[in-house]
C-alpha positions, 0 to 999 in steps of 0.5 A: 364514581370511584373515590379518587375520581370524586376527588379529581372532579372537585380539584378540577373545579378549583379556578386559576389563582385559587387554592383549596386545602386537602381537608376542604377537598375531602369535605366537598367530595363527602369524604369527611376527615379524609384529608390524607386520602386526598393527598394520596389521590393527588400523589398518584396524578400524572403531573401532566394531566388536566387535574390542577393538583398544584392548587391543593395545599395544607391547612396551614397555607403551605405546600406540603414538602416531602422527599417522596414528592421528588421535587414536585413541591418546588414545581407546585410552588412555581405553578402557584406563583405563575398563577399570581398566588403570593407566598409570604415571608413564612412561605405561606399562602394567605388563605383568606385571600386565595382560598377557593369558595365554591358556590353551593347550588 
């Protein structure tokens, strides 16, 4: 399985109403210290695919904004809010409340 496919397999597991950080996805994909690679992989995803790319945020609990995203940062926030995820006054998500905690078997 390619590196990107490992990342996508993890991201597909994030349930509705939960988020994961780039670093968390990297660790679960056994790509320790490769949070940026997760970001690159998700940047390449067709936004209409079955990969819930919008559920991956930065370690501060924020949607990572960039002019290179061509407005998809606003789409990401809208998709998260539609799933019931709330942003506080500082535009952050409470990771204690919304962070995905996968069951390790």
